[in-house]
C-alpha positions, 0 to 999 in steps of 0.5 A, spaced: 517 478 495 511 482 497 513 482 504 519 485 504 516 490 498 511 492 503 516 493 509 520 498 505 514 502 502 512 502 509 519 505 511 520 509 506 513 512 505 514 514 513 521 517 512 519 521 507 513 524 511 518 524 517 522 529 512 517 533 509 519 530 502 515 529 496 510 529 501 505 526 496 509 520 495 510 518 501 503 519 503 501 515 497 507 509 499 503 509 507 495 509 504 498 503 499 501 499 505 495 500 509 490 498 504 494 492 503 494 491 511 486 492 511 484 487 505 490 481 507 489 482 515 484 486 518 478 486 513 475 479 517 476 482 524 471 488 523 472 495 524 475 496 531 483 495 533 481 492 539 479 486 535 485 487 531 480 490 525 482 496 521 480 502 524 488 504 525 490 503 518 484 507 516 487 513 521 494 512 518 491 512 511 486 518 513 492 522 517 496 521 509 491 523 506 491 529 510 499 531 510 498 530 502 493 536 502 495 541 507 503 539 505 508 538 510 509 545 512 515 550 514 519 546 517 520 541 511 525 539 506 519 541 501 519 547 503 527 548 503 527 545 496 521 550 493 517 544 492 510 546 491 506 540 492 500 540 497 493 541 495 486 537 493 489 534 487 495 532 491 491 529 497 486 525 491 492 523 487 495 519 493 489 517 495 487 513 489 494 511 487 495 508 493 488 505 494 490 502 486 497 500 489 495 496 495 490 492 491 494 491 485 500 488 491 494 484 494 492 481 487 499 480 485 501 476 491 494 472 490 496 470 483 503 468 485 500 463 491 495 460 486 498 454 483 499 453 476 495 448 473 499 443 470 498 437 465 503 432 468 498 427 470 495 427 462 502 425 460 502 420 464 495 417 462 497 417 454 504 414 455 501 408 460 495 407 454 496 400 452 
């Protein structure tokens, strides 16, 4: 469930950034996916990308924050539709919600992967008691 959701979020975020449409939302999605990637895959490998570390993920997240801050520019759908969704508040919002979303996805995935305790062993012992 989480892998397709991450793929869709990364594709949608990249597409929104490419089109310059709802730029802070695209940034938020990219930041969330990069946060989840760092926490689940790259963190144990250290910083540097040459060791499969999280350096490139941080660069992508930083670029997403910057785009949310400065806006997509004049050649964008945001500008064509008259949407003014850029600035420090939008950048910090995208960063904060992106980190929360990424951490939430990782915690949700780990919780779903943890098997629930069963009581079948207790019932079997009770039934087999003389």
